[in-house]
Residue frames as qw, qx, qy, qz and C-alpha x, y, z in Angstrom:
[[0.942, 0.264, -0.158, -0.135, 23.41, -7.14, -151.00],
 [0.508, 0.529, -0.599, 0.321, 27.16, -7.26, -150.49],
 [0.295, -0.434, 0.643, -0.558, 26.66, -7.43, -146.65],
 [0.888, -0.025, 0.214, -0.406, 24.22, -10.35, -147.21],
 [0.816, 0.442, -0.372, 0.031, 26.72, -12.05, -149.52],
 [0.223, 0.570, -0.651, 0.448, 29.52, -11.63, -146.97],
 [0.588, -0.310, 0.497, -0.558, 27.38, -12.91, -144.06],
 [0.961, 0.167, 0.008, -0.221, 26.39, -15.99, -146.09],
 [0.646, 0.505, -0.513, 0.254, 30.18, -16.64, -146.89],
 [0.138, -0.517, 0.647, -0.544, 30.94, -16.40, -143.13],
 [0.780, -0.154, 0.353, -0.494, 28.15, -18.72, -142.09],
 [0.918, 0.316, -0.227, -0.072, 29.24, -21.34, -144.77],
 [0.346, 0.576, -0.634, 0.383, 32.80, -21.10, -143.36],
 [0.397, -0.386, 0.596, -0.581, 31.57, -21.84, -139.94],
 [0.920, 0.068, 0.113, -0.370, 29.41, -24.70, -140.99],
 [0.877, 0.365, -0.292, 0.112, 32.53, -26.28, -142.50],
 [0.776, -0.562, -0.086, 0.272, 34.45, -25.72, -139.29],
 [0.548, 0.292, 0.030, 0.783, 36.70, -22.88, -140.67],
 [0.292, -0.823, -0.363, 0.326, 37.19, -19.86, -138.42],
 [0.243, -0.576, 0.283, 0.728, 39.54, -17.74, -140.61],
 [0.645, 0.630, 0.390, 0.185, 39.45, -16.38, -144.17],
 [0.422, -0.230, 0.213, 0.851, 41.60, -14.14, -146.30],
 [0.247, 0.594, 0.003, -0.765, 40.60, -11.06, -148.39],
 [0.195, 0.310, -0.739, -0.565, 41.27, -12.90, -151.51],
 [0.011, -0.206, -0.978, -0.035, 38.98, -15.74, -150.55],
 [0.221, 0.634, 0.563, -0.481, 35.95, -13.39, -149.85],
 [0.169, 0.533, -0.287, -0.777, 36.75, -11.51, -152.97],
 [0.018, 0.039, -0.911, -0.411, 35.91, -14.67, -155.02],
 [0.030, -0.509, -0.858, 0.060, 32.32, -14.44, -153.78],
 [0.007, -0.842, -0.324, 0.431, 31.80, -10.65, -153.67],
 [0.475, 0.871, 0.073, 0.098, 32.62, -7.70, -155.86],
 [0.780, -0.035, -0.079, 0.620, 36.01, -7.36, -154.15],
 [0.221, 0.595, 0.060, 0.770, 35.77, -3.55, -154.09],
 [0.061, -0.311, 0.370, -0.873, 34.94, -0.97, -151.61],
 [0.742, -0.294, -0.126, -0.590, 31.47, -2.42, -151.02],
 [0.853, -0.115, -0.501, 0.092, 33.15, -5.52, -149.73],
 [0.344, 0.184, -0.492, 0.778, 35.34, -3.52, -147.41],
 [0.359, -0.316, 0.126, -0.869, 32.27, -1.78, -146.05],
 [0.843, -0.213, -0.345, -0.353, 30.52, -5.06, -145.56],
 [0.744, -0.006, -0.531, 0.406, 33.50, -6.40, -143.54],
 [0.062, 0.283, -0.330, 0.898, 33.54, -3.23, -141.52],
 [0.592, -0.327, -0.020, -0.736, 29.97, -3.64, -140.59],
 [0.888, -0.153, -0.432, -0.031, 30.38, -7.36, -139.75],
 [0.494, 0.188, -0.530, 0.663, 33.35, -6.28, -137.55],
 [0.231, -0.302, 0.223, -0.898, 31.20, -3.74, -135.77],
 [0.785, -0.226, -0.206, -0.538, 28.52, -6.35, -135.37],
 [0.566, -0.522, 0.595, -0.231, 31.03, -8.69, -133.64],
 [0.959, 0.236, 0.121, -0.103, 31.32, -11.26, -136.40],
 [0.855, 0.351, -0.103, 0.368, 34.89, -10.69, -137.54],
 [0.444, -0.829, 0.190, 0.281, 38.32, -9.48, -136.23],
 [0.737, 0.616, -0.143, 0.240, 41.33, -8.69, -138.38],
 [0.708, -0.612, 0.106, 0.335, 44.78, -9.20, -136.78],
 [0.384, -0.284, 0.488, 0.731, 46.67, -8.43, -139.98],
 [0.404, 0.513, -0.177, -0.736, 45.91, -6.91, -143.37],
 [0.549, 0.279, -0.632, -0.470, 44.06, -9.20, -145.53],
 [0.421, -0.029, -0.897, 0.131, 43.39, -11.78, -142.93],
 [0.497, -0.378, 0.079, -0.777, 40.26, -12.21, -140.80],
 [0.061, -0.025, -0.955, 0.290, 39.10, -14.28, -137.89],
 [0.496, -0.416, -0.487, -0.586, 35.42, -15.21, -137.57],
 [0.186, -0.157, 0.682, -0.689, 33.98, -14.80, -134.07],
 [0.323, -0.304, -0.854, -0.272, 31.35, -17.58, -133.81],
 [0.478, -0.639, -0.200, -0.569, 28.14, -16.89, -131.83],
 [0.823, -0.369, -0.392, 0.182, 29.53, -19.02, -128.98],
 [0.589, -0.197, -0.146, 0.770, 32.45, -16.34, -128.39],
 [0.148, 0.631, 0.274, 0.711, 30.77, -13.11, -129.55],
 [0.505, -0.827, -0.246, -0.025, 29.89, -12.25, -125.86],
 [0.614, -0.590, 0.154, 0.502, 33.72, -11.92, -125.06],
 [0.459, 0.863, -0.156, -0.142, 34.58, -10.90, -128.69],
 [0.091, -0.703, 0.704, 0.047, 37.42, -13.35, -128.37],
 [0.959, 0.153, -0.205, -0.122, 38.06, -16.64, -130.32],
 [0.734, -0.581, 0.303, 0.177, 40.71, -18.48, -128.42],
 [0.175, 0.770, -0.516, -0.332, 44.18, -18.00, -130.08],
 [0.408, -0.248, 0.873, 0.099, 44.61, -21.75, -130.22],
 [0.616, 0.507, 0.571, -0.193, 41.72, -21.94, -132.68],
 [0.520, 0.849, 0.089, -0.017, 43.36, -19.74, -135.34],
 [0.303, -0.801, 0.410, 0.314, 47.15, -19.33, -134.71],
 [0.636, -0.087, 0.669, 0.375, 48.27, -22.11, -136.95],
 [0.500, 0.637, 0.515, 0.281, 46.33, -20.78, -139.92],
 [0.010, 0.995, 0.016, -0.096, 47.38, -17.28, -139.26],
 [0.446, -0.667, 0.486, 0.347, 50.99, -18.12, -139.09],
 [0.612, 0.232, 0.660, 0.369, 50.71, -20.04, -142.37],
 [0.344, 0.866, 0.348, 0.108, 49.33, -17.00, -143.91],
 [0.069, -0.954, 0.270, 0.113, 52.30, -14.88, -142.84],
 [0.745, 0.508, -0.406, 0.148, 54.82, -17.55, -143.81],
 [0.156, -0.673, 0.590, -0.418, 56.18, -18.03, -140.33],
 [0.641, -0.072, -0.743, 0.181, 57.44, -20.86, -138.35],
 [0.320, -0.545, 0.272, -0.726, 56.18, -20.49, -134.78],
 [0.513, -0.330, -0.789, 0.068, 54.99, -22.02, -131.57],
 [0.430, -0.800, -0.074, -0.411, 53.11, -20.90, -128.60],
 [0.665, 0.162, -0.533, 0.497, 55.81, -20.63, -125.84],
 [0.069, 0.375, -0.416, 0.825, 57.10, -19.26, -122.60],
 [0.252, -0.022, 0.656, -0.711, 54.57, -18.68, -119.86],
 [0.695, 0.177, -0.070, -0.693, 51.63, -19.50, -122.23],
 [0.702, 0.187, -0.675, -0.132, 53.06, -22.93, -123.06],
 [0.113, 0.189, -0.801, 0.557, 53.84, -23.47, -119.38],
 [0.515, 0.035, 0.340, -0.786, 50.24, -22.94, -118.71],
 [0.787, 0.242, -0.363, -0.436, 49.18, -25.45, -121.45],
 [0.585, 0.170, -0.775, 0.168, 51.48, -27.99, -119.87],
 [0.677, -0.579, -0.445, -0.085, 49.85, -27.39, -116.51],
 [0.691, -0.212, -0.276, 0.634, 52.74, -25.56, -114.98],
 [0.109, 0.524, -0.027, 0.845, 51.91, -21.78, -114.90],
 [0.258, -0.308, -0.686, 0.607, 51.68, -20.56, -111.38],
 [0.220, 0.562, 0.279, -0.747, 49.82, -17.46, -112.59],
 [0.580, 0.591, 0.544, 0.136, 47.76, -17.27, -115.73],
 [0.320, -0.077, 0.244, 0.912, 49.70, -14.99, -118.18],
 [0.235, 0.664, 0.315, -0.636, 47.80, -11.89, -119.14],
 [0.448, 0.643, -0.342, -0.518, 49.05, -12.28, -122.76],
 [0.961, 0.173, 0.206, 0.071, 49.75, -15.01, -125.23],
 [0.196, -0.750, 0.517, 0.362, 53.36, -15.43, -125.85],
 [0.876, 0.455, 0.154, -0.043, 54.45, -16.47, -129.28],
 [0.364, -0.597, 0.521, 0.490, 57.83, -17.38, -130.55],
 [0.751, 0.603, 0.271, -0.013, 58.41, -17.16, -134.37],
 [0.725, -0.078, 0.302, 0.614, 61.06, -16.95, -136.87],
 [0.257, 0.597, 0.276, 0.708, 60.18, -13.53, -138.20],
 [0.161, -0.189, -0.390, 0.887, 60.41, -10.27, -136.34],
 [0.152, -0.593, -0.600, -0.515, 56.90, -8.75, -135.91],
 [0.211, -0.390, 0.234, -0.865, 55.05, -6.22, -133.75],
 [0.104, 0.157, 0.873, -0.449, 53.04, -7.35, -130.74],
 [0.233, -0.432, -0.617, -0.615, 49.29, -7.59, -131.26],
 [0.054, -0.307, -0.637, 0.705, 47.42, -5.48, -128.70],
 [0.257, -0.006, -0.375, -0.891, 44.07, -4.97, -130.37],
 [0.710, -0.295, -0.369, -0.523, 40.52, -5.55, -129.22],
 [0.843, -0.489, 0.125, -0.187, 40.31, -8.39, -126.80],
 [0.942, 0.191, -0.120, 0.248, 43.72, -9.77, -128.04],
 [0.235, -0.855, 0.462, 0.000, 47.15, -9.38, -126.30],
 [0.954, 0.174, 0.058, 0.236, 49.74, -11.45, -128.29],
 [0.170, -0.875, 0.407, 0.202, 53.48, -10.77, -127.64],
 [0.892, 0.420, -0.131, 0.101, 55.97, -12.14, -130.26],
 [0.504, -0.678, 0.462, 0.268, 59.49, -13.21, -129.41],
 [0.616, 0.680, -0.360, -0.171, 61.97, -13.75, -132.29],
 [0.744, -0.316, 0.566, 0.163, 63.93, -17.00, -132.75],
 [0.148, 0.577, -0.548, -0.588, 66.12, -17.23, -135.87],
 [0.366, 0.160, -0.872, -0.283, 65.53, -20.83, -136.45],
 [0.671, -0.129, 0.492, -0.539, 62.54, -23.03, -135.40],
 [0.388, 0.219, -0.854, -0.270, 62.72, -26.72, -136.10],
 [0.721, -0.283, -0.500, -0.387, 60.42, -29.68, -135.35],
 [0.621, -0.154, -0.679, 0.361, 62.18, -30.84, -132.20],
 [0.061, 0.150, -0.334, 0.928, 61.33, -27.55, -130.45],
 [0.516, -0.002, 0.099, -0.851, 57.47, -28.01, -130.50],
 [0.152, 0.146, 0.977, -0.034, 54.73, -30.52, -130.16],
 [0.326, -0.246, -0.470, -0.782, 51.22, -30.49, -131.84],
 [0.172, 0.295, 0.757, -0.557, 47.96, -30.07, -129.97],
 [0.007, 0.449, 0.767, 0.458, 44.46, -30.31, -131.19],
 [0.206, 0.185, 0.321, -0.906, 41.88, -27.50, -130.84],
 [0.522, 0.465, 0.638, -0.323, 38.19, -27.56, -131.90],
 [0.508, 0.802, -0.002, -0.314, 39.17, -25.80, -135.17],
 [0.799, 0.520, -0.272, 0.129, 42.26, -27.86, -136.04],
 [0.846, -0.142, -0.184, 0.479, 45.94, -28.04, -134.77],
 [0.017, -0.955, 0.200, -0.220, 48.39, -25.72, -133.11],
 [0.718, 0.226, -0.455, 0.477, 51.97, -25.84, -131.86],
 [0.509, -0.849, 0.084, -0.112, 53.28, -25.48, -128.35],
 [0.225, 0.643, -0.703, 0.206, 56.88, -25.66, -127.24],
 [0.753, -0.109, -0.637, 0.125, 57.92, -28.90, -125.68],
 [0.627, -0.757, -0.180, 0.046, 58.29, -28.86, -121.95],
 [0.735, -0.233, 0.071, 0.633, 62.10, -28.75, -122.29],
 [0.351, 0.368, 0.226, 0.831, 62.03, -25.89, -124.75],
 [0.322, -0.836, -0.284, -0.341, 59.53, -23.99, -122.68],
 [0.713, -0.618, -0.053, 0.328, 61.95, -24.17, -119.65],
 [0.614, 0.003, 0.211, 0.760, 64.81, -23.00, -121.95],
 [0.154, 0.615, 0.360, 0.685, 62.93, -20.15, -123.47],
 [0.441, -0.842, -0.309, -0.029, 61.70, -18.81, -120.08],
 [0.608, -0.587, 0.096, 0.526, 65.39, -18.11, -119.23],
 [0.502, 0.204, 0.405, 0.736, 66.39, -17.14, -122.86],
 [0.005, 0.592, 0.347, 0.727, 63.78, -14.38, -122.89],
 [0.255, -0.243, -0.635, 0.688, 63.82, -12.63, -119.53],
 [0.230, -0.043, -0.046, -0.971, 61.30, -10.00, -120.70],
 [0.597, -0.223, -0.583, -0.504, 58.68, -12.69, -120.78],
 [0.735, -0.367, -0.547, 0.159, 59.35, -13.86, -117.28],
 [0.063, -0.902, 0.048, -0.425, 59.70, -11.13, -114.76],
 [0.357, -0.739, 0.504, -0.269, 61.74, -12.87, -112.09],
 [0.290, 0.365, -0.882, 0.071, 64.00, -15.74, -111.24],
 [0.364, -0.010, 0.746, -0.557, 61.53, -16.77, -108.50],
 [0.730, 0.377, 0.110, -0.559, 58.78, -17.19, -111.00],
 [0.561, 0.501, -0.626, -0.209, 61.09, -19.02, -113.37],
 [0.042, 0.287, -0.912, 0.289, 62.01, -21.36, -110.55],
 [0.563, 0.150, 0.539, -0.609, 58.32, -21.94, -109.60],
 [0.785, 0.406, -0.161, -0.439, 57.47, -22.82, -113.12],
 [0.398, 0.466, -0.790, -0.006, 60.54, -25.22, -113.34],
 [0.247, -0.150, 0.829, -0.478, 59.41, -26.97, -110.06],
 [0.684, 0.302, 0.439, -0.498, 56.01, -27.68, -111.65],
 [0.665, 0.582, -0.336, -0.325, 57.29, -28.35, -115.26],
 [0.098, -0.590, 0.801, 0.000, 59.96, -30.73, -114.09],
 [0.616, 0.032, 0.757, -0.215, 57.68, -33.73, -114.04],
 [0.738, 0.621, 0.204, -0.167, 56.99, -33.37, -117.76],
 [0.218, 0.809, -0.521, -0.164, 60.72, -32.91, -118.68],
 [0.994, -0.023, 0.080, 0.065, 62.49, -35.97, -120.09],
 [0.530, -0.631, 0.352, 0.444, 66.29, -36.25, -119.52],
 [0.573, 0.070, 0.563, 0.591, 67.27, -37.12, -123.12],
 [0.236, 0.808, 0.419, 0.341, 65.01, -34.53, -124.69],
 [0.280, -0.948, -0.007, 0.154, 66.46, -31.94, -122.24],
 [0.600, -0.350, 0.475, 0.540, 70.09, -33.02, -123.38],
 [0.551, 0.389, 0.563, 0.478, 69.18, -32.58, -126.93],
 [0.008, 0.982, 0.136, -0.132, 68.65, -28.83, -126.36],
 [0.393, -0.662, 0.395, 0.501, 72.40, -28.78, -126.63],
 [0.478, 0.081, 0.698, 0.526, 72.23, -30.07, -130.18],
 [0.272, 0.763, 0.561, 0.171, 69.77, -27.43, -131.31],
 [0.353, 0.415, 0.025, 0.838, 72.33, -24.56, -131.45],
 [0.438, -0.830, -0.313, -0.145, 70.97, -23.29, -128.15],
 [0.070, 0.797, -0.385, 0.460, 72.95, -20.91, -126.02],
 [0.617, 0.021, -0.681, 0.395, 75.39, -22.61, -123.45],
 [0.011, 0.205, -0.457, 0.866, 74.84, -19.86, -120.91],
 [0.621, -0.177, -0.055, -0.761, 71.17, -20.38, -120.91],
 [0.839, -0.043, -0.540, -0.052, 71.59, -24.21, -120.63],
 [0.398, 0.140, -0.661, 0.621, 73.93, -23.77, -117.69],
 [0.257, -0.157, 0.336, -0.893, 71.26, -21.66, -115.81],
 [0.780, -0.095, -0.325, -0.527, 68.55, -24.04, -116.79],
 [0.717, 0.011, -0.677, 0.167, 70.41, -26.98, -115.46],
 [0.140, 0.148, -0.585, 0.785, 71.16, -25.08, -112.13],
 [0.457, -0.155, 0.171, -0.859, 67.51, -24.13, -111.64],
 [0.825, -0.073, -0.429, -0.360, 66.23, -27.55, -112.31],
 [0.585, 0.053, -0.691, 0.420, 68.64, -29.06, -109.96],
 [0.015, 0.140, -0.484, 0.864, 67.77, -26.50, -107.33],
 [0.592, -0.048, -0.005, -0.804, 63.96, -27.04, -107.76],
 [0.688, -0.177, 0.639, -0.296, 64.32, -30.88, -107.21],
 [0.852, 0.475, 0.050, -0.213, 64.83, -32.15, -110.74],
 [0.184, -0.676, 0.680, 0.217, 68.47, -33.25, -110.67],
 [0.673, 0.020, 0.737, 0.058, 67.43, -36.68, -111.94],
 [0.654, 0.683, 0.319, 0.052, 66.58, -35.27, -115.43],
 [0.171, 0.960, -0.194, -0.105, 69.69, -33.03, -115.74],
 [0.718, -0.417, 0.476, 0.291, 72.57, -35.60, -115.75],
 [0.684, 0.382, 0.473, 0.402, 72.59, -36.04, -119.54],
 [0.236, 0.936, 0.063, 0.253, 72.58, -32.31, -120.16],
 [0.387, -0.845, 0.347, 0.128, 75.46, -31.79, -117.72],
 [0.743, -0.143, 0.523, 0.393, 77.52, -34.40, -119.60],
 [0.575, 0.642, 0.348, 0.369, 76.77, -32.70, -122.88],
 [0.012, -0.987, 0.067, -0.143, 77.86, -29.36, -121.53],
 [0.630, -0.625, 0.363, 0.284, 81.08, -30.85, -120.16],
 [0.710, 0.238, 0.443, 0.492, 82.06, -31.32, -123.88],
 [0.235, 0.882, 0.183, 0.366, 81.71, -27.57, -124.33],
 [0.418, 0.123, -0.327, 0.839, 84.08, -24.85, -122.99],
 [0.317, -0.823, -0.445, -0.154, 81.75, -23.44, -120.30],
 [0.247, 0.387, -0.319, 0.829, 82.70, -20.22, -118.63],
 [0.202, -0.351, -0.712, 0.574, 81.70, -19.10, -115.19],
 [0.122, -0.476, -0.423, -0.761, 78.45, -17.21, -115.32],
 [0.229, -0.008, 0.512, -0.828, 76.35, -15.25, -112.68],
 [0.137, 0.431, 0.886, -0.107, 72.94, -16.57, -112.00],
 [0.156, 0.898, 0.360, -0.196, 71.59, -13.13, -112.27],
 [0.566, 0.436, 0.198, 0.671, 73.15, -11.05, -115.07],
 [0.016, -0.803, -0.121, -0.583, 72.09, -7.85, -113.46],
 [0.652, -0.754, 0.050, -0.065, 73.74, -8.36, -110.12],
 [0.099, -0.767, 0.634, -0.010, 77.44, -8.26, -108.81],
 [0.823, 0.209, -0.526, -0.057, 79.33, -11.62, -109.69],
 [0.127, -0.425, 0.734, -0.515, 79.79, -12.37, -105.93],
 [0.851, -0.145, 0.111, -0.493, 78.60, -15.71, -104.57],
 [0.684, -0.233, 0.691, -0.009, 79.16, -19.42, -104.18],
 [0.362, 0.466, -0.614, -0.524, 80.38, -21.28, -107.18],
 [0.870, 0.139, 0.369, -0.295, 78.45, -24.31, -108.59],
 [0.219, -0.431, 0.760, 0.434, 81.07, -26.53, -110.32],
 [0.524, 0.327, 0.785, 0.054, 78.39, -28.80, -111.87],
 [0.387, 0.793, 0.453, 0.128, 76.97, -25.86, -114.08],
 [0.457, 0.076, 0.016, 0.886, 79.84, -23.28, -113.70],
 [0.227, -0.810, -0.375, -0.389, 77.18, -20.90, -112.07],
 [0.236, 0.128, -0.465, 0.844, 78.14, -18.13, -109.69],
 [0.274, -0.645, -0.704, -0.113, 75.18, -18.09, -107.35],
 [0.186, 0.109, -0.118, 0.969, 74.84, -14.47, -106.86],
 [0.510, -0.216, -0.064, -0.830, 71.09, -14.46, -105.90],
 [0.290, 0.074, 0.887, -0.351, 68.75, -16.55, -103.72],
 [0.424, -0.062, -0.535, -0.728, 65.91, -18.14, -105.56],
 [0.357, 0.094, 0.758, -0.538, 62.72, -19.07, -103.82],
 [0.117, -0.285, -0.858, -0.411, 59.92, -21.24, -105.23],
 [0.386, -0.209, 0.082, -0.895, 56.59, -19.37, -104.79],
 [0.228, 0.106, 0.891, -0.378, 53.98, -21.16, -102.62]]
């Protein structure tokens, strides 16, 4: 009986276009005890539900049960509201959504304002990156079949790729993404990154890479903003000797060759 009630609850959610629910929500229509837990366990084994966090469930609709994977964009906004996080899909995942990923990332990269563990469970691979403060100017809203979700702006995407080197394995890949992402970057919005308490050192490297990959026309305003700061000479690669030609525009020591991948 409990299983039938739980299944009916899930089907009603799907009919209303909802793909998630909480333990409290299902407890309102069931006994809320061990029988409910057992029903949810059986539904998980049957491929109907997946739980990325305690007390929170994703419904895998029939369309996606073959893969066991409801696209992250369909539920991420609701899940982050449940956890109380500010967030956006960022880095290589955002680059792909902006049409600029040279290689499809094997994980979904999420930036949020609370530290948390990565989710590597079932068909899901979600890596989290911590940012102390996330404000509206850092992201834009997109629509999915299940609602809305956030992705970083093209400018924030480019910044984060250099800010979180663990997310992007090489400068060559970063430069390749900049070359493709540049056409979506707006000069004034790029310059505004300097007003969002972002790190000067990352902005210097970002400006240099955009210039190098053919997008100097969008970096002039950023260069003017950084002239008002006290920039120090920085190596392009932090893990290499500080030897190389000096780029005065960005105060970058060019201690590595950067190649855009074909």
